[in-house]
All heavy atoms as an XYZ file, in Angstrom:
1014
protein
N      96.116    110.391    115.649
C      95.054    109.832    114.855
C      95.570    108.781    113.931
O      96.381    109.072    113.017
C      94.354    110.877    114.022
C      93.434    111.814    114.800
S      92.887    113.246    113.831
C      94.362    114.155    113.608
N      95.097    107.620    114.052
C      95.569    106.505    113.476
C      95.426    106.602    111.843
O      96.284    106.094    111.157
C      94.795    105.222    114.029
C      95.490    103.951    113.479
C      94.951    102.783    114.167
O      94.703    102.769    115.489
O      94.659    101.758    113.578
N      94.411    107.173    111.497
C      94.025    107.235    110.021
C      95.157    107.966    109.247
O      95.412    107.756    108.137
C      92.639    107.840    109.745
C      92.594    109.330    110.150
C      92.311    107.619    108.283
N      95.777    108.930    110.002
C      96.902    109.746    109.352
C      98.353    109.235    109.650
O      99.279    109.847    109.247
C      96.824    111.206    109.825
C      95.479    111.855    109.405
C      94.821    112.721    110.323
C      94.875    111.626    108.171
C      93.626    113.441    109.901
C      93.678    112.258    107.794
C      93.029    113.003    108.715
N      98.380    108.225    110.422
C      99.712    107.732    110.960
C     100.682    107.465    109.726
O     101.917    107.896    109.665
C      99.568    106.461    111.760
N     100.322    106.731    108.738
C     101.090    106.456    107.653
C     101.514    107.686    106.880
O     102.714    107.827    106.448
C     100.438    105.405    106.659
C     101.335    104.966    105.537
C     100.707    103.974    104.654
O      99.731    103.310    105.000
O     101.329    103.676    103.573
N     100.528    108.589    106.611
C     100.912    109.776    105.931
C     102.012    110.594    106.658
O     102.949    111.110    106.133
C      99.574    110.686    105.770
C      99.992    111.967    105.112
C      99.939    112.250    103.796
C     100.073    113.145    106.055
C     100.222    113.450    103.373
C     100.314    114.372    105.626
C     100.488    114.603    104.154
N     101.757    110.776    107.974
C     102.845    111.446    108.772
C     104.155    110.794    108.773
O     105.221    111.533    108.710
C     102.380    111.552    110.308
C     101.119    112.500    110.376
C     100.502    112.257    111.740
C     101.400    113.865    110.188
N     104.315    109.476    108.723
C     105.637    108.828    108.692
C     106.343    109.123    107.400
O     107.580    109.023    107.387
C     105.504    107.319    108.832
O     104.796    106.663    107.787
C     104.930    106.985    110.234
N     105.683    109.474    106.352
C     106.237    109.846    105.086
C     106.945    111.179    105.003
O     107.460    111.552    104.014
C     105.323    109.593    103.983
C     105.002    108.138    103.822
C     103.945    107.917    102.741
C     103.465    106.395    102.622
N     102.484    106.136    101.719
N     106.633    112.004    106.009
C     107.150    113.371    106.097
C     108.538    113.328    106.647
O     108.722    113.086    107.875
C     106.219    114.329    106.802
C     104.814    114.405    106.169
C     106.817    115.702    106.915
C     103.836    115.225    107.017
N     109.674    113.511    105.861
C     110.993    113.336    106.357
C     111.428    114.390    107.324
O     112.044    113.972    108.271
C     111.939    113.358    105.078
C     111.797    112.191    104.149
O     111.338    111.186    104.561
O     112.073    112.391    103.032
N     111.109    115.517    107.231
C     111.503    116.635    108.078
C     110.774    116.555    109.360
O     109.521    116.685    109.343
C     111.279    117.950    107.415
C     111.800    119.158    108.327
O     111.527    119.254    109.498
N     112.511    120.035    107.661
N     111.404    116.228    110.514
C     110.676    116.093    111.772
C     109.946    117.320    112.222
O     108.805    117.240    112.864
C     111.712    115.719    112.763
C     113.119    116.030    112.172
C     112.858    116.112    110.625
N     110.400    118.488    111.916
C     109.639    119.754    112.329
C     108.378    119.849    111.444
O     107.308    120.277    111.946
C     110.510    121.006    112.104
C     111.650    121.024    113.153
C     112.697    122.104    112.855
O     112.445    122.990    111.928
O     113.630    122.108    113.518
N     108.389    119.541    110.226
C     107.298    119.572    109.267
C     106.167    118.566    109.727
O     105.067    118.815    109.714
C     107.711    119.382    107.861
C     108.599    120.357    107.307
N     109.056    120.426    106.023
C     109.053    121.608    107.881
C     109.820    121.472    105.826
N     109.870    122.166    106.928
N     106.800    117.373    110.026
C     105.902    116.261    110.579
C     105.198    116.744    111.823
O     103.954    116.534    111.977
C     106.703    114.957    110.797
C     105.859    113.758    111.145
C     106.522    112.531    111.418
N     107.881    112.293    110.571
C     109.058    112.397    111.153
N     109.267    112.625    112.393
N     110.144    112.331    110.379
N     105.881    117.323    112.737
C     105.295    117.726    114.024
C     104.268    118.796    113.809
O     103.174    118.791    114.337
C     106.438    118.237    115.025
N     104.596    119.764    112.850
C     103.628    120.823    112.586
C     102.307    120.238    112.002
O     101.225    120.641    112.275
C     104.295    121.831    111.682
C     103.278    122.859    111.028
C     102.788    123.943    111.926
N     103.766    124.808    112.470
C     104.325    125.852    111.868
N     103.959    126.268    110.650
N     105.170    126.587    112.428
N     102.596    119.289    111.066
C     101.458    118.674    110.400
C     100.505    117.926    111.323
O      99.266    118.044    111.280
C     101.847    117.683    109.187
O     102.732    118.547    108.355
C     100.717    117.101    108.406
N     101.172    117.301    112.148
C     100.444    116.433    113.139
C      99.636    117.410    114.123
O      98.526    117.134    114.476
C     101.351    115.517    114.034
C     100.573    114.613    114.940
C     101.511    113.489    115.592
O     102.794    113.605    115.382
O     100.946    112.621    116.140
N     100.282    118.499    114.529
C      99.696    119.513    115.403
C      98.416    120.021    114.623
O      97.361    120.140    115.376
C     100.665    120.684    115.667
C     100.043    121.790    116.446
C     100.910    123.068    116.547
O     101.861    123.129    115.690
O     100.632    123.763    117.447
N      98.540    120.404    113.400
C      97.399    121.021    112.661
C      96.217    119.928    112.614
O      95.084    120.215    112.892
C      97.781    121.550    111.343
C      96.528    121.960    110.495
C      98.727    122.615    111.551
N      96.564    118.760    112.130
C      95.634    117.667    112.026
C      94.875    117.425    113.313
O      93.620    117.190    113.446
C      96.131    116.415    111.384
C      96.752    116.638    109.932
C      97.422    115.300    109.562
C      95.615    116.955    109.048
N      95.671    117.261    114.354
C      95.096    116.990    115.701
C      94.211    118.229    116.216
O      93.153    117.980    116.746
C      96.231    116.754    116.733
O      96.935    115.718    116.271
C      95.726    116.481    118.117
N      94.588    119.457    115.877
C      93.795    120.604    116.238
C      92.478    120.510    115.564
O      91.370    120.708    116.229
C      94.486    121.856    115.796
C      93.746    123.063    116.113
C      93.876    123.888    117.328
C      92.844    123.821    115.309
N      93.040    124.923    117.160
C      92.376    124.897    115.954
C      92.498    123.587    113.993
C      91.502    125.811    115.323
C      91.412    124.433    113.427
C      90.905    125.567    114.186
N      92.408    120.082    114.278
C      91.141    120.105    113.492
C      90.289    119.051    114.150
O      89.096    119.257    114.386
C      91.403    119.796    112.017
C      90.020    119.504    111.321
C      92.079    120.971    111.323
N      90.795    117.892    114.442
C      90.049    116.740    115.111
C      89.493    117.061    116.426
O      88.455    116.713    116.699
C      90.850    115.457    115.017
C      90.096    114.231    115.554
C      88.897    113.920    114.624
C      88.051    112.869    115.161
N      86.741    112.866    114.664
N      90.343    117.751    117.150
C      89.911    118.218    118.525
C      88.794    119.354    118.414
O      87.835    119.318    119.177
C      91.092    118.800    119.343
O      92.032    117.680    119.381
C      90.685    119.152    120.732
N      89.052    120.346    117.655
C      88.102    121.436    117.486
C      86.772    121.026    116.766
O      85.766    121.523    117.039
C      88.779    122.601    116.684
C      88.029    123.927    116.605
C      88.247    124.621    117.721
C      87.615    125.946    117.655
N      87.374    126.650    118.970
N      86.900    120.068    115.908
C      85.736    119.598    115.111
C      85.621    118.140    115.203
O      85.737    117.343    114.246
C      85.791    120.061    113.642
C      86.013    121.592    113.423
C      87.265    122.178    113.399
C      84.898    122.416    113.286
C      87.354    123.495    113.238
C      84.970    123.754    113.107
C      86.211    124.331    113.142
O      86.327    125.732    112.991
N      85.196    117.599    116.337
C      85.096    116.116    116.564
C      83.985    115.443    115.652
O      84.004    114.307    115.419
C      84.678    115.947    117.962
C      84.167    117.258    118.379
C      84.812    118.350    117.550
N      82.975    116.376    115.167
C      82.046    115.814    114.207
C      82.552    115.456    112.776
O      81.924    114.798    112.056
C      80.844    116.732    114.097
C      81.056    118.036    113.376
C      81.850    119.160    114.078
O      82.378    118.941    115.217
O      81.859    120.375    113.531
N      83.719    116.145    112.421
C      84.207    115.775    111.155
C      84.938    114.368    111.106
O      85.520    113.944    112.108
C      85.296    116.876    110.726
C      84.835    118.246    110.595
C      85.794    119.283    110.165
C      83.547    118.379    109.676
N      84.963    113.776    109.926
C      85.549    112.427    109.805
C      86.982    112.716    109.169
O      87.045    113.181    107.933
C      84.654    111.559    108.939
O      83.318    111.528    109.452
C      85.252    110.292    108.753
N      87.978    112.096    109.882
C      89.308    112.218    109.129
C      89.448    111.068    108.162
O      89.019    109.906    108.474
C      90.232    112.003    110.315
C      89.391    111.350    111.429
C      88.048    111.624    111.142
N      89.955    111.393    107.013
C      90.209    110.394    105.911
C      91.428    110.676    105.123
O      91.841    111.852    105.142
C      88.889    110.220    104.982
C      87.643    109.926    105.637
C      88.694    111.606    104.184
N      91.912    109.607    104.455
C      92.950    109.754    103.435
C      92.336    109.575    102.096
O      91.681    108.469    101.896
C      94.120    108.763    103.674
C      94.812    109.143    105.041
C      95.073    108.675    102.545
C      95.734    110.290    105.004
N      92.376    110.497    101.272
C      91.965    110.295     99.770
C      93.127    110.893     98.945
O      93.606    111.975     99.326
C      90.569    111.046     99.617
C      89.443    110.221    100.365
C      88.107    110.761     99.864
C      86.913    110.113    100.518
N      86.632    108.701    100.079
N      93.269    110.218     97.830
C      94.364    110.660     96.915
C      95.620    110.996     97.651
O      96.343    111.969     97.419
C      93.937    112.054     96.176
C      92.688    111.799     95.300
C      92.660    111.173     94.062
C      91.336    112.050     95.669
N      91.352    111.007     93.753
C      90.515    111.529     94.643
C      90.673    112.610     96.906
C      89.061    111.689     94.656
C      89.278    112.765     96.753
C      88.587    112.349     95.705
N      95.918    110.114     98.698
C      97.178    110.179     99.434
C      97.319    111.362    100.291
O      98.425    111.806    100.731
C      98.412    109.918     98.583
C      98.461    108.576     97.930
O      98.124    107.526     98.515
N      98.647    108.574     96.603
N      96.160    112.110    100.591
C      96.272    113.327    101.329
C      95.208    113.313    102.464
O      94.161    112.769    102.372
C      95.900    114.475    100.435
C      96.801    114.702     99.266
C      98.155    114.992     99.526
O      98.492    115.702    100.565
N      99.097    114.413     98.799
N      95.627    113.854    103.623
C      94.599    113.877    104.843
C      93.587    114.951    104.563
O      93.820    116.058    103.950
C      95.593    114.208    105.990
C      96.710    114.932    105.354
C      96.950    114.414    104.045
N      92.362    114.517    104.828
C      91.245    115.334    104.675
C      90.235    115.186    105.812
O      90.375    114.233    106.476
C      90.397    115.042    103.347
C      91.243    115.071    102.078
S      90.291    114.667    100.656
C      91.536    114.852     99.379
N      89.329    116.091    105.882
C      88.242    115.888    106.800
C      86.930    116.113    106.006
O      86.857    117.051    105.149
C      88.306    117.007    107.987
C      89.403    116.703    108.903
C      90.790    117.140    108.627
C      89.186    116.030    110.098
C      91.743    116.907    109.509
C      90.264    115.772    110.904
C      91.477    116.211    110.670
N      85.940    115.268    106.348
C      84.634    115.313    105.627
C      83.479    115.496    106.662
O      83.736    115.216    107.860
C      84.424    114.030    104.812
O      84.327    112.918    105.678
C      85.453    113.913    103.828
N      82.451    115.879    106.184
C      81.260    116.045    106.984
C      80.006    115.504    106.090
O      79.861    115.936    105.114
C      80.981    117.438    107.309
C      79.859    117.630    108.377
O      79.480    116.763    109.060
O      79.274    118.760    108.226
N      79.262    114.565    106.626
C      78.143    113.834    105.993
C      78.588    113.415    104.529
O      77.826    113.625    103.675
C      76.951    114.618    106.027
C      76.872    115.984    105.323
N      77.457    117.075    105.858
C      76.389    116.284    104.135
C      77.263    118.096    104.942
N      76.671    117.507    103.901
N      79.871    113.005    104.471
C      80.324    112.497    103.090
C      80.759    113.548    102.109
O      81.024    113.337    100.944
N      80.738    114.793    102.576
C      81.255    115.903    101.649
C      82.530    116.491    102.229
O      82.750    116.600    103.404
C      80.206    117.027    101.519
O      80.601    117.904    100.487
C      79.919    117.710    102.760
N      83.402    116.855    101.269
C      84.714    117.433    101.666
C      84.613    118.711    102.314
O      83.842    119.582    101.881
C      85.446    117.610    100.207
C      86.789    118.231    100.399
C      87.963    117.442    100.501
C      86.895    119.620    100.228
C      89.276    118.165    100.499
C      88.136    120.225    100.328
C      89.338    119.414    100.425
O      90.515    120.040    100.548
N      85.298    118.849    103.401
C      85.393    120.108    104.156
C      86.820    120.753    104.027
O      86.887    121.880    103.643
C      85.051    119.947    105.648
C      83.624    119.385    105.754
C      85.228    121.301    106.410
C      82.526    120.248    105.223
N      87.869    120.081    104.269
C      89.201    120.633    104.213
C      90.287    119.560    103.956
O      90.088    118.454    104.381
C      89.599    121.461    105.534
C      90.692    122.444    105.363
C      89.826    120.509    106.649
C      90.242    123.791    104.747
N      91.227    119.916    103.238
C      92.340    118.930    102.970
C      93.694    119.555    103.115
O      93.808    120.806    103.126
N      94.624    118.759    103.209
C      96.082    119.175    103.579
C      97.028    118.487    102.616
O      96.855    117.358    102.288
C      96.392    118.860    104.955
C      95.510    119.615    105.915
C      94.293    118.950    106.355
C      95.753    120.897    106.331
C      93.433    119.607    107.145
C      94.875    121.510    107.305
C      93.673    120.916    107.675
N      98.118    119.186    102.323
C      99.282    118.435    101.621
C     100.518    119.205    102.217
O     100.465    120.329    102.687
C      99.192    118.607    100.181
O      99.124    119.891     99.709
N     101.701    118.589    101.907
C     102.911    119.250    102.392
C     103.999    119.245    101.259
O     103.981    118.334    100.391
C     103.562    118.439    103.624
C     102.624    118.528    104.772
C     103.865    116.939    103.256
N     104.809    120.207    101.282
C     105.985    120.363    100.361
C     107.184    120.794    101.137
O     107.021    121.056    102.468
C     105.639    121.265     99.133
O     105.625    122.652     99.696
N     108.232    121.004    100.538
C     109.492    121.508    101.360
C     109.334    122.827    101.936
O     109.868    123.127    102.859
C     110.715    121.406    100.400
C     111.155    120.057    100.035
C     112.332    120.082     99.119
C     112.823    118.616     98.867
N     114.032    118.585     98.170
N     108.531    123.714    101.112
C     108.435    125.099    101.626
C     107.133    125.426    102.459
O     107.109    126.458    103.272
C     108.463    126.060    100.359
C     109.648    125.860     99.519
C     110.979    126.216    100.222
O     110.999    127.198    100.977
N     111.843    125.429    100.083
N     106.151    124.657    102.366
C     104.893    124.922    103.024
C     103.996    123.804    103.247
O     104.095    122.751    102.685
C     104.087    126.053    102.254
C     103.708    125.603    100.835
N     104.557    125.828     99.784
C     102.689    124.807    100.475
C     104.035    125.252     98.742
N     102.920    124.639     99.115
N     102.932    124.096    104.127
C     101.871    123.081    104.258
C     100.679    123.751    103.423
O     100.489    124.977    103.637
C     101.380    122.995    105.729
C     100.151    122.132    105.735
S      99.425    122.193    107.456
C     100.646    121.203    108.306
N     100.139    123.061    102.549
C      98.991    123.595    101.796
C      97.715    123.184    102.335
O      97.605    122.020    102.861
C      99.186    123.094    100.318
N      96.793    124.077    102.433
C      95.396    123.796    103.026
C      94.454    124.119    101.846
O      94.557    125.227    101.133
C      95.128    124.745    104.197
C      93.694    124.508    104.686
C      96.079    124.409    105.238
N      93.597    123.166    101.547
C      92.668    123.363    100.500
C      91.205    123.425    100.936
O      90.674    122.329    101.320
C      92.823    122.189     99.491
O      91.863    122.393     98.373
N      90.619    124.528    100.868
C      89.166    124.726    101.268
C      88.305    124.661    100.050
O      87.108    125.074    100.056
C      89.136    126.042    101.940
C      90.203    126.783    101.210
C      91.278    125.762    100.852
N      88.812    124.134     98.935
C      88.130    124.192     97.685
C      88.235    125.539     97.005
O      88.419    126.467     97.789
C      86.714    123.635     97.755
C      86.546    122.118     97.801
C      85.154    121.748     97.574
O      84.416    121.656     98.542
O      84.752    121.367     96.430
N      87.877    125.630     95.808
C      88.008    126.981     95.175
C      87.094    127.991     95.773
O      87.485    129.108     95.922
C      87.669    126.775     93.622
C      87.845    128.069     92.965
C      87.685    127.899     91.345
O      87.258    126.776     90.948
O      87.829    128.813     90.626
N      85.833    127.524     96.086
C      84.895    128.529     96.718
C      85.462    129.041     98.025
O      85.285    130.318     98.294
C      83.631    127.878     97.071
N      86.158    128.288     98.806
C      86.774    128.781    100.123
C      87.921    129.741     99.692
O      88.171    130.711    100.564
N      88.753    129.434     98.810
C      89.850    130.266     98.447
C      89.252    131.640     97.975
O      89.690    132.800     98.424
C      90.768    129.699     97.361
C      91.875    130.746     96.979
C      91.491    128.489     97.964
N      88.266    131.639     97.041
C      87.675    132.913     96.574
C      87.009    133.628     97.786
O      87.222    134.781     97.847
C      86.607    132.577     95.510
C      87.267    132.036     94.338
C      85.677    133.760     95.368
C      86.357    131.410     93.362
N      86.268    132.999     98.632
C      85.616    133.705     99.716
C      86.565    134.370    100.665
O      86.293    135.454    101.223
C      84.768    132.624    100.589
C      83.931    133.266    101.671
N      82.744    133.853    101.350
C      84.156    133.354    103.003
C      82.256    134.316    102.496
N      83.072    134.013    103.518
N      87.856    133.759    100.942
C      88.789    134.264    101.855
C      90.001    134.967    101.161
O      90.898    135.243    101.754
C      89.278    133.303    102.863
C      88.157    132.768    103.720
C      87.540    131.624    103.519
C      87.739    133.671    104.902
C      86.506    131.155    104.380
C      86.664    133.294    105.667
C      86.080    132.013    105.454
N      89.950    135.187     99.937
C      90.968    135.615     99.092
C      91.670    136.926     99.689
O      92.862    137.054     99.903
C      90.619    135.898     97.710
O      91.777    136.439     96.868
N      90.916    137.931    100.044
C      91.448    139.129    100.581
C      92.091    138.868    101.863
O      93.201    139.461    102.118
C      90.232    140.201    100.768
C      89.727    140.728     99.447
O      90.436    140.577     98.412
O      88.655    141.371     99.505
N      91.575    138.100    102.789
C      92.072    137.764    104.036
C      93.398    137.065    103.976
O      94.381    137.256    104.655
C      91.127    136.996    104.946
C      89.915    137.836    105.431
C      88.990    137.052    106.241
O      89.412    136.406    107.192
N      87.712    137.042    105.837
N      93.471    136.137    102.890
C      94.623    135.315    102.608
C      95.846    136.197    102.258
O      96.915    136.107    102.738
C      94.339    134.267    101.634
C      93.325    133.156    102.098
C      95.650    133.611    101.104
C      92.775    132.338    101.021
N      95.535    137.098    101.342
C      96.464    138.052    100.874
C      96.945    139.015    101.980
O      98.173    139.273    102.088
C      96.033    138.845     99.601
C      96.859    139.971     99.125
C      95.792    137.853     98.383
N      95.965    139.535    102.771
C      96.238    140.474    103.754
C      97.191    139.758    104.866
O      98.017    140.474    105.519
C      94.896    140.832    104.471
C      94.806    142.347    104.770
C      93.354    142.560    105.325
O      93.095    142.312    106.501
O      92.505    143.048    104.554
N      96.947    138.510    104.949
C      97.826    137.742    105.994
C      99.237    137.469    105.444
O     100.068    137.017    106.205
C      97.119    136.483    106.455
N      99.464    137.661    104.085
C     100.709    137.501    103.636
C     100.978    136.104    103.054
O     102.050    135.684    102.870
N      99.857    135.401    102.846
C     100.047    133.934    102.330
C      99.800    133.899    100.824
O      99.019    134.860    100.265
C      99.025    133.080    102.893
C      99.172    132.906    104.438
C      98.200    133.378    105.298
C     100.312    132.338    104.921
C      98.409    133.345    106.638
C     100.519    132.308    106.278
C      99.598    132.761    107.175
O      99.723    132.640    108.550
N     100.539    133.066    100.135
C     100.272    132.761     98.717
C      99.165    131.843     98.581
O      98.980    131.002     99.450
C     101.651    132.233     98.009
C     102.697    133.174     98.134
C     103.918    132.531     97.457
C     105.203    133.494     97.457
N     106.353    132.797     96.954
N      98.511    131.854     97.457
C      97.434    130.961     97.148
C      97.296    130.699     95.702
O      97.814    131.500     94.897
C      96.192    131.327     97.782
C      95.466    132.602     97.107
N      94.636    132.480     96.002
C      95.579    133.906     97.497
C      94.275    133.659     95.709
N      94.763    134.477     96.561
N      96.741    129.595     95.340
C      96.362    129.332     93.988
C      94.899    129.194     93.934
O      94.248    129.610     94.952
C      96.983    127.822     93.621
O      96.251    126.890     94.320
C      98.520    127.835     93.865
N      94.345    128.717     92.935
C      92.922    128.668     92.717
C      92.283    127.642     93.740
O      91.095    127.803     94.154
C      92.602    128.214     91.380
C      91.196    128.118     90.927
C      91.112    127.889     89.445
C      90.368    126.579     89.146
N      90.075    126.452     87.719
N      93.022    126.635     94.259
C      92.449    125.671     95.106
C      93.094    125.652     96.473
O      92.572    124.816     97.266
C      92.644    124.260     94.409
C      91.861    124.117     93.177
S      90.037    124.071     93.407
C      89.849    122.503     94.124
N      94.207    126.196     96.778
C      94.888    125.993     98.051
C      95.620    127.307     98.501
O      95.908    128.183     97.802
C      95.851    124.829     97.994
C      96.897    124.731     96.954
C      98.099    125.479     97.436
C      97.227    123.347     96.713
N      95.835    127.189     99.881
C      96.628    128.352    100.550
C      97.837    127.805    101.032
O      97.876    126.714    101.566
C      95.759    128.816    101.739
C      96.530    130.056    102.422
C      94.329    129.342    101.204
N      98.927    128.450    100.846
C     100.249    127.915    101.211
C     100.622    128.619    102.638
O     100.701    129.855    102.631
C     101.348    128.331    100.247
C     101.018    127.697     98.958
C     102.059    128.144     97.830
O     102.859    129.109     98.002
N     101.955    127.518     96.662
N     100.829    127.771    103.572
C     101.250    128.237    104.942
C     102.668    127.818    105.072
O     103.032    126.676    105.292
C     100.365    127.490    106.029
C      98.886    128.012    106.032
C      97.976    127.441    105.239
C      98.630    129.142    106.955
C      96.645    127.814    105.305
C      97.264    129.510    106.968
C      96.273    128.845    106.157
N     103.550    128.769    105.018
C     105.123    128.480    105.098
C     105.340    127.787    106.473
O     104.846    128.136    107.410
C     105.688    129.853    104.911
C     104.731    130.808    104.371
C     103.380    130.263    104.861
N     106.458    126.979    106.374
C     106.855    126.387    107.595
C     107.575    127.282    108.447
O     107.522    127.075    109.682
C     107.910    125.234    107.218
C     107.254    124.024    106.434
C     107.693    123.731    105.069
C     106.242    123.134    106.787
N     106.941    122.698    104.606
C     106.018    122.266    105.731
C     105.516    122.928    107.894
C     105.132    121.291    105.719
C     104.622    121.940    107.972
C     104.396    121.102    106.885
N     108.093    128.402    108.008
C     108.969    129.300    108.813
C     108.133    130.448    109.447
O     108.621    131.345    109.959
C     109.997    129.831    107.981
C     109.510    130.769    106.839
O     108.388    130.855    106.494
N     110.507    131.398    106.116
N     106.747    130.223    109.505
C     105.811    131.184    110.075
C     104.984    130.395    111.004
O     104.693    129.226    110.806
C     105.004    131.962    109.138
C     105.714    132.880    108.371
C     104.875    133.716    107.378
N     103.712    134.210    108.028
C     102.651    134.920    107.304
N     102.818    134.845    106.047
N     101.739    135.500    108.024
N     104.501    131.022    112.140
C     103.532    130.214    113.003
C     102.234    129.927    112.228
O     101.829    130.697    111.208
C     103.197    131.278    114.097
C     104.326    132.225    114.143
C     104.821    132.265    112.709
N     101.624    128.895    112.512
C     100.463    128.517    111.776
C      99.282    129.309    112.121
O      98.966    129.582    113.324
C     100.173    126.988    111.890
C      99.151    126.507    111.032
C      99.445    126.060    109.684
C      97.771    126.487    111.247
C      98.603    125.695    108.837
C      96.837    126.126    110.401
C      97.268    125.697    109.106
N      98.539    129.797    111.157
C      97.358    130.663    111.320
C      96.100    129.848    111.637
O      95.300    129.569    110.612
C      97.185    131.584    110.100
C      96.283    132.777    110.389
O      95.333    132.606    111.193
O      96.278    133.744    109.634
N      95.943    129.466    112.824
C      94.772    128.678    113.227
C      93.457    129.370    113.018
O      92.375    128.868    112.689
C      94.871    128.040    114.520
C      95.920    126.939    114.659
C      97.096    127.267    115.204
C      95.540    125.684    114.277
C      98.051    126.120    115.229
C      96.446    124.620    114.453
C      97.689    124.807    114.864
N      93.503    130.741    113.299
C      92.285    131.548    113.096
C      91.750    131.505    111.686
O      90.511    131.340    111.466
C      92.506    133.021    113.599
N      92.597    131.583    110.781
C      92.266    131.513    109.386
C      91.721    130.190    108.953
O      90.795    130.109    108.250
C      93.374    131.957    108.471
C      93.148    132.099    106.915
C      91.817    132.944    106.618
C      94.316    132.449    106.193
N      92.399    129.152    109.406
C      91.929    127.811    109.206
C      90.513    127.578    109.841
O      89.698    126.981    109.123
C      92.962    126.830    109.824
C      92.602    125.243    109.678
C      92.478    124.830    108.171
C      93.570    124.423    110.452
N      90.355    128.069    110.941
C      88.993    128.076    111.613
C      87.866    128.650    110.708
O      86.829    128.043    110.513
C      89.040    128.539    112.994
C      87.676    128.485    113.678
C      87.604    128.983    115.096
C      86.388    128.712    115.742
N      85.138    129.003    115.090
N      88.172    129.795    110.251
C      87.286    130.451    109.320
C      86.935    129.627    108.079
O      85.706    129.574    107.675
C      87.859    131.892    108.906
C      87.727    132.917    110.053
C      88.531    134.195    109.663
C      88.717    135.119    110.694
N      89.342    136.422    110.272
N      88.031    129.110    107.498
C      87.754    128.328    106.314
C      86.945    127.089    106.511
O      85.974    126.753    105.731
C      89.118    127.916    105.534
C      89.760    129.228    105.022
S      91.264    128.693    104.038
C      92.407    128.232    105.409
N      87.216    126.391    107.684
C      86.444    125.195    108.014
C      85.002    125.561    108.359
O      84.054    124.935    107.870
C      87.102    124.357    109.242
C      88.472    123.934    108.771
C      86.195    123.266    109.633
C      89.343    123.258    109.883
N      84.857    126.640    109.203
C      83.419    126.972    109.589
C      82.678    127.363    108.295
O      81.484    127.042    108.187
C      83.503    128.285    110.439
C      83.917    127.827    111.803
O      84.011    126.545    112.171
O      84.361    128.835    112.599
N      83.209    128.095    107.434
C      82.607    128.443    106.125
C      82.230    127.263    105.332
O      80.994    127.105    104.866
C      83.492    129.358    105.260
C      82.959    129.612    103.902
C      81.997    130.537    103.717
C      83.525    128.903    102.737
C      81.460    130.775    102.366
C      82.930    129.136    101.506
C      81.990    130.050    101.350
O      81.414    130.373    100.063
N      83.033    126.275    105.187
C      82.708    125.090    104.484
C      81.638    124.176    105.080
O      80.796    123.700    104.469
C      83.936    124.207    104.076
C      84.726    124.759    102.804
O      84.130    125.563    102.148
N      85.924    124.198    102.626
N      81.783    124.037    106.385
C      80.692    123.256    107.108
C      79.315    123.948    106.766
O      78.357    123.346    106.593
C      80.973    123.216    108.541
C      82.209    122.309    108.860
C      79.755    122.667    109.383
C      82.680    122.269    110.283
N      79.240    125.270    106.938
C      77.971    125.984    106.812
C      77.520    125.982    105.271
O      76.384    125.675    105.032
C      78.230    127.317    107.220
O      76.966    128.167    107.046
N      78.442    126.281    104.448
C      78.094    126.380    102.973
C      77.745    125.110    102.396
O      76.990    124.952    101.484
C      79.298    127.082    102.336
C      78.980    127.382    100.857
O      78.097    128.209    100.632
O      79.729    126.931     99.945
N      78.280    124.001    102.911
C      78.072    122.626    102.340
C      77.159    121.831    103.212
O      76.988    120.662    102.915
C      79.441    121.928    102.238
C      80.290    122.637    101.168
C      81.577    121.949    100.881
C      81.272    120.725     99.892
N      82.549    119.982     99.609
N      76.396    122.546    104.113
C      75.502    121.708    104.967
C      74.491    120.937    104.224
O      74.193    119.773    104.732
C      74.766    122.712    105.895
N      74.028    121.384    103.103
C      73.054    120.669    102.269
C      73.625    119.917    101.053
O      72.918    119.416    100.268
C      71.893    121.656    101.867
C      71.232    122.336    102.934
C      70.430    121.483    103.946
O      69.932    120.410    103.495
O      70.583    121.720    105.142
N      74.903    119.984    101.113
C      75.671    119.418     99.830
C      75.418    117.823     99.797
O      75.703    117.211    100.989
C      77.097    119.796     99.857
S      78.046    119.301     98.415
N      75.133    117.261     98.722
C      75.004    115.784     98.711
C      76.087    115.117     97.878
O      76.128    113.899     97.651
C      73.635    115.331     98.123
O      73.587    115.962     96.800
C      72.500    115.922     98.948
N      77.084    115.968     97.494
C      78.302    115.403     96.693
C      79.494    115.593     97.452
O      79.670    116.433     98.408
C      78.349    115.952     95.291
O      78.491    117.448     95.432
C      77.138    115.740     94.480
N      80.614    114.853     97.078
C      81.942    115.091     97.772
C      82.439    116.487     97.546
O      82.921    117.245     98.466
C      82.864    114.103     97.389
C      84.092    114.038     98.052
C      84.127    113.450     99.423
C      85.387    114.539     97.572
C      85.297    113.431    100.077
C      86.461    114.475     98.398
C      86.465    113.978     99.704
N      82.492    117.022     96.249
C      82.960    118.308     95.888
C      81.766    119.180     95.631
O      80.738    118.669     95.175
C      83.852    118.228     94.638
C      85.078    117.314     94.679
C      85.182    116.183     94.081
C      86.183    117.458     95.502
N      86.431    115.557     94.297
C      86.950    116.348     95.292
C      86.648    118.442     96.486
C      88.248    116.077     95.757
C      87.865    118.225     96.926
C      88.612    117.126     96.694
N      81.972    120.491     95.577
C      80.953    121.430     95.236
C      80.608    121.228     93.788
O      81.382    120.899     92.970
C      81.289    122.820     95.396
C      81.223    123.296     96.938
C      81.696    124.792     97.021
N      81.501    125.323     98.298
C      82.434    125.144     99.287
N      83.630    124.546     98.976
N      82.188    125.642    100.442
C-alpha cells in the first residue's frame, strides 16, 4: 500500500517492518471498504471519514488503537489473551504471533459502533 510506504521505511528493524506491513495489508485485504490514511505520522484506517483503527510501533511492540471505547469493550479479552493495554491502545509484543482474531473483533466493533458517527473521533 503506497500510502504507508514512507511510514514502513522508517521502521529500522526488518522483522518489525515486515510484521507491520503484514498487519496493514491484512486489514486492507479483509476490509477493502476502509480507507488507509496517515494522520499524526501513524497509519490508520477510516470509514466514511471516521476513525476505525490505528497503529504505531515501538521497540517492544506494535500498538493498536481502537479508541478508548474499543479498549473498554474488549478489556477482559485483552487481559485474558495476555496483552498489556492503556486507556487508548493495546500492545502486541513483537515476540508473539499477531492476534488477528482480536484485531478483527476490534475493527468489526468500531465499524458497527461508529456506523452513524459524523466526527473523526467518538
